[in-house]
C-alpha positions as CSV (number, residue, x, y, z in Angstrom):
1,M,271.1,368.5,92.4
2,S,272.0,366.5,89.3
3,E,274.1,367.8,86.4
4,R,271.1,368.1,84.1
5,E,269.2,370.2,86.7
6,R,272.2,372.5,87.3
7,E,272.5,373.0,83.5
8,S,268.7,373.7,83.3
9,E,268.9,376.2,86.2
10,T,271.9,377.9,84.5
11,V,270.0,378.2,81.2
12,D,266.9,379.6,82.9
13,K,269.0,382.2,84.7
14,L,270.7,383.3,81.5
15,R,267.3,383.4,79.6
16,K,266.0,385.7,82.5
17,L,269.0,387.9,82.2
18,A,268.7,388.1,78.5
19,I,265.0,389.1,78.7
20,K,265.7,391.7,81.4
21,Y,268.9,393.3,80.1
22,G,269.0,392.3,76.5
23,P,267.0,395.3,75.3
24,Y,269.3,397.7,77.1
25,L,272.4,396.0,75.6
26,L,271.0,396.1,72.1
27,T,269.8,399.7,72.5
28,A,273.2,400.7,73.6
29,I,275.0,398.9,70.7
30,V,272.5,400.5,68.1
31,L,272.9,404.0,69.6
32,A,276.7,403.6,69.7
33,A,276.8,402.6,66.0
34,I,274.6,405.6,65.1
35,L,276.7,408.0,67.0
36,R,279.8,406.8,65.3
37,K,278.2,407.9,61.9
38,Y,276.3,411.0,63.2
39,S,277.8,413.0,66.1
40,L,275.6,414.1,68.9
41,G,276.6,417.7,68.1
42,E,275.1,417.3,64.6
43,I,271.8,415.9,66.0
44,V,271.5,418.7,68.6
45,S,272.3,421.2,66.0
46,A,269.5,419.8,63.7
47,M,267.1,420.0,66.7
48,G,267.9,423.7,67.0
49,R,267.4,424.4,63.3
50,G,264.0,422.6,63.3
51,N,260.6,424.0,64.4
52,A,259.8,421.9,67.4
53,W,256.9,423.7,68.9
54,P,254.2,422.5,66.3
55,L,255.0,418.9,67.2
56,F,253.2,419.2,70.6
57,P,249.8,420.2,69.4
58,I,250.0,417.8,66.5
59,A,251.0,415.0,68.9
60,L,248.1,415.8,71.3
61,A,245.6,415.9,68.4
62,F,247.0,412.6,67.2
63,A,246.9,411.0,70.7
64,L,243.3,411.9,71.1
65,C,242.1,410.7,67.7
66,H,244.1,407.5,67.7
67,M,242.9,406.4,71.1
68,A,239.3,407.0,70.1
69,I,239.8,404.8,67.0
70,V,242.0,402.0,68.4
71,S,239.7,401.6,71.5
72,A,236.7,400.9,69.2
73,W,238.5,398.0,67.6
74,D,239.7,396.6,71.1
75,T,236.2,396.9,72.4
76,I,234.9,394.7,69.5
77,V,237.4,392.0,70.5
78,L,236.9,392.1,74.2
79,R,233.1,392.2,74.0
80,A,233.1,389.3,71.5
81,V,234.9,387.1,74.1
82,L,234.0,388.5,77.5
83,G,230.7,390.5,76.8
84,G,232.4,393.6,78.1
85,P,233.9,396.1,78.9
86,S,232.4,399.3,77.6
87,Y,234.0,401.4,75.0
88,W,234.6,404.2,77.6
89,D,236.3,401.8,79.9
90,V,238.6,400.7,77.1
91,I,239.5,404.3,76.3
92,R,240.2,405.3,79.9
93,V,242.2,402.2,80.7
94,K,244.3,402.2,77.5
95,S,245.0,405.9,78.1
96,G,246.1,405.3,81.7
97,C,248.2,402.3,80.6
98,A,250.0,404.5,78.0
99,V,251.2,406.8,81.0
100,L,252.2,403.9,83.1
101,Q,254.1,402.2,80.2
102,S,255.9,405.4,79.5
103,I,257.4,405.5,83.0
104,G,258.3,401.8,83.0
105,Y,255.4,400.2,84.9
106,L,255.2,396.6,83.9
107,F,256.3,395.7,80.5
108,N,255.1,396.5,77.0
109,Q,251.2,395.9,77.1
110,G,251.5,394.3,80.6
111,A,249.5,397.0,82.3
112,Y,246.5,396.7,79.9
113,G,246.7,392.9,80.1
114,T,246.7,393.0,83.9
115,W,243.6,395.2,83.9
116,I,241.8,392.8,81.6
117,A,242.8,389.8,83.7
118,R,241.8,391.3,87.1
119,A,239.1,393.9,86.5
120,T,237.1,391.6,84.3
121,G,237.9,388.5,86.2
122,S,238.9,386.7,82.9
123,G,242.3,385.4,84.2
124,V,245.7,385.8,82.9
125,R,245.7,383.3,80.2
126,V,242.5,384.7,78.6
127,A,244.0,388.3,78.9
128,V,247.2,387.1,77.1
129,G,245.1,385.6,74.3
130,L,243.1,388.9,73.9
131,I,246.3,391.0,73.9
132,L,247.9,388.8,71.3
133,F,244.8,388.9,69.1
134,T,244.7,392.7,69.2
135,A,248.4,393.0,68.7
136,G,248.4,390.6,65.8
137,S,245.5,392.6,64.2
138,D,247.8,395.8,64.5
139,L,250.6,393.9,62.8
140,A,248.4,392.6,60.0
141,A,247.1,396.1,59.4
142,G,250.5,397.7,59.3
143,A,251.7,394.9,56.9
144,L,248.6,395.5,54.7
145,V,249.2,399.3,54.5
146,A,252.9,398.7,53.7
147,T,251.9,396.2,51.0
148,V,249.5,398.5,49.2
149,S,251.9,401.6,49.6
150,I,255.0,399.7,48.3
151,H,253.1,398.5,45.2
152,A,251.2,401.7,44.6
153,S,254.2,404.0,44.9
154,R,257.6,404.1,43.2
155,V,259.5,404.2,46.5
156,P,262.7,401.9,46.1
157,V,262.5,399.1,48.7
158,S,264.3,395.9,49.2
159,D,262.8,392.6,47.9
160,L,262.7,391.4,51.5
161,L,260.2,394.2,52.3
162,R,258.4,394.0,49.0
163,F,257.5,390.4,49.4
164,G,257.8,390.1,53.1
165,A,254.9,392.6,53.8
166,P,252.2,390.7,51.9
167,M,253.5,387.4,53.3
168,M,253.3,388.8,56.8
169,F,249.8,390.1,56.2
170,A,248.5,386.7,54.8
171,S,250.2,384.6,57.6
172,V,248.8,386.7,60.4
173,L,245.4,386.9,58.9
174,L,245.4,383.1,58.6
175,V,246.3,382.7,62.3
176,L,243.7,385.3,63.5
177,L,240.7,384.4,61.3
178,G,241.5,381.0,59.9
179,Q,240.9,379.0,63.0
180,P,237.6,377.2,63.3
181,R,235.2,379.3,65.4
182,E,234.3,378.0,68.8
183,A,231.9,379.4,71.4
184,F,233.6,380.8,74.5
185,P,231.8,380.0,77.7
186,R,231.5,383.5,79.3
187,A,230.5,382.1,82.7
188,T,233.9,380.6,83.4
189,P,236.4,382.0,81.0
190,A,239.3,381.5,83.2
191,D,238.7,377.7,83.2
192,K,239.3,377.7,79.4
193,P,242.9,378.5,78.8
194,G,244.8,378.6,75.5
195,V,245.6,381.4,73.2
196,L,244.0,379.8,70.1
197,R,240.9,379.1,72.1
198,V,240.6,382.9,72.6
199,F,241.2,383.6,69.0
200,R,238.3,381.1,68.0
201,A,236.0,382.9,70.3
202,V,236.0,386.1,68.2
203,P,233.5,385.7,65.4
204,R,235.1,386.0,62.0
205,G,232.9,389.0,61.0
206,F,233.8,391.0,64.1
207,G,237.4,389.8,63.8
208,A,237.6,391.0,60.1
209,I,235.9,394.3,60.9
210,Q,238.3,395.4,63.6
211,L,241.3,394.1,61.8
212,F,240.7,396.1,58.7
213,G,239.4,398.9,60.8
214,R,242.9,399.1,62.3
215,V,244.1,400.2,58.9
216,L,242.7,403.6,60.0
217,N,245.0,403.5,63.0
218,V,248.1,402.9,60.8
219,T,247.0,405.5,58.3
220,L,246.4,408.1,61.1
221,I,250.0,407.3,62.5
222,I,251.5,407.9,59.1
223,L,249.7,411.1,58.5
224,A,250.6,412.4,61.9
225,I,254.3,411.7,61.3
226,Y,254.0,413.2,57.8
227,V,252.4,416.4,59.0
228,A,254.7,416.7,62.0
229,A,257.9,416.0,60.1
230,N,257.0,418.7,57.4
231,S,256.0,421.2,60.2
232,F,259.4,420.6,61.8
233,G,261.0,421.6,58.5
234,M,261.8,418.1,57.3
235,K,260.7,417.7,53.7
236,L,259.4,414.1,53.9
237,P,257.4,412.8,50.9
238,L,254.0,411.3,51.7
239,R,254.9,408.2,49.6
240,A,257.9,407.5,51.5
241,A,256.1,407.8,54.9
242,L,253.4,405.4,53.6
243,A,256.0,402.8,52.6
244,Y,258.3,402.9,55.5
245,V,256.4,404.1,58.6
246,P,254.6,400.7,58.9
247,V,258.0,399.0,59.1
248,I,259.2,401.5,61.7
249,L,256.0,400.8,63.7
250,L,256.7,397.0,63.5
251,V,260.2,397.4,64.9
252,G,259.2,400.0,67.5
253,S,256.6,397.5,68.8
254,L,259.3,394.8,69.6
255,P,260.5,394.5,73.1
256,V,264.0,395.2,72.1
257,N,263.6,399.1,72.4
258,V,264.0,401.0,75.6
259,M,261.7,404.1,76.0
260,G,261.5,404.5,72.2
261,F,265.2,404.1,71.7
262,G,267.0,401.1,70.1
263,P,266.8,399.4,66.7
264,V,263.9,401.7,65.8
265,Q,266.3,404.5,65.3
266,G,268.0,402.4,62.6
267,M,264.6,402.0,60.9
268,W,264.1,405.7,60.9
269,L,267.3,406.1,59.0
270,L,265.6,404.5,56.1
271,F,264.4,408.0,55.4
272,T,267.9,409.4,54.8
273,E,267.5,409.0,51.0
274,W,265.2,412.1,51.2
275,V,266.3,413.6,54.6
276,P,269.8,414.0,56.2
277,G,270.6,411.5,58.9
278,P,271.0,414.1,61.8
279,Q,267.7,415.8,60.9
280,I,265.6,412.6,60.9
281,L,267.1,411.6,64.2
282,A,266.5,415.0,65.7
283,F,262.9,414.9,64.5
284,Q,262.4,411.3,65.8
285,I,263.7,412.2,69.2
286,L,261.6,415.4,69.5
287,W,258.5,413.6,68.1
288,N,258.9,410.8,70.9
289,V,259.1,413.6,73.5
290,A,255.9,415.3,72.1
291,V,254.0,411.9,71.9
292,L,255.1,411.2,75.5
293,V,253.8,414.5,76.8
294,A,250.5,414.1,74.8
295,N,250.0,410.6,76.2
296,T,250.6,412.0,79.7
297,V,248.1,414.8,79.3
298,R,245.5,412.4,77.8
299,G,245.7,409.7,80.4
300,A,247.2,411.0,83.7
301,L,243.7,411.5,85.3
302,F,242.8,407.9,84.6
303,V,245.8,406.4,86.3
304,P,244.6,406.4,90.0
305,R,241.4,404.6,89.1
306,L,243.2,402.1,86.8
307,L,245.7,401.2,89.6
308,R,242.8,400.8,92.1
309,E,240.9,398.5,89.9
310,V,244.0,396.3,89.3
311,A,244.6,396.2,93.0
312,E,241.1,395.4,94.0
313,G,240.7,392.5,91.4
314,P,237.4,391.5,89.7
315,R,234.1,393.3,90.4
316,E,231.0,391.5,90.7
317,S,229.6,393.1,87.5
318,A,232.7,392.3,85.6
319,V,232.6,388.5,86.1
320,L,231.1,387.5,82.8
C-alpha cells in the first residue's frame, strides 16, 4: 500500500469515527457546559414545581394532528415522482418510523428512506432525493415562519437571525423549485440517479403547494409548544415562541443531537429572557418525554408491518 493510500485510509477511518461518535461528544460538551451554569438539582426542582401531566395529552393531540398534516405534503411529493404510495401508507409508515427512530433504529430519517427505497422499488438514490426534497421543504417553511414572525413582532433577535432566516428561505426555495422541470420515467426510476433529477421531477405547482403547506406544520409545532409551556406553568409569550421555535427546530433536526439532547438545549435557552434557565430546561426535557410517549402510542402498531415490508423489498404493485 502506498503512502497516499494509507493517508486516504486514515482519513476515511477518522471521518467514519467523527460521524459515529461526533454527535455523542458534542452532546456531552454542550450538556456539561449547561450543567456548569445550571445545576441538575435546580432543573429537577423546576420539574417538580411544574405541572407535567397536561403535557402528555397535549403531546398526543399534537402528534396525531401533525402526522395527518405532514403526511399530506409528503404524499404530494412521492406521488409526483413515483405515482404512489397512498396517503394512508405515508401516515402509517411515518408513524412507525418515528417509533423506530426514537429507539435508535437506523439514523435520522433512515427508516423512512429505507421504506421508500425498498417497498416502492424506487432505489436508494431516488429515496435519498425524495427525503432531501421533503426535508428541504420543512427547512424552507421554518425559515419563512421565522422571517415573518421576527419582522412582525418586537422580539429582540440578532442580525444573524434577522437576515439569515429570509436568506435561508430564498436559497432553499431556489434549489427546490428553481430547477428546470424534467419528466421522471416512472417505469425505471432506479436507473435515473441524482438528487437534482428527483427535484426536477416534482412539478413546480405541487412543489409550491406542499412547501407552503408545511408552514401549517411549523405553526402547529409552535402552538403546541406554546400551549404545553404555559400549561406547565412557564409563562412563555406567543411572539417569542413564533420567533425562536423555528430556530430550535432547525438545530434539533441536525444530526448533532442524541435522542433530543445536544446543541438543541442551547437553543432552548434563547427563551431565558422570559423564563428562568432551569425552568425552560425542565420543560424541554419533560416535553421530549411526552412527545416520545405520544409517538410510541401513535405508531407502535404499525412497526411490525413496516419492518416486514422493508425486509421483503418491492411489491409487484409498488414497482411504478
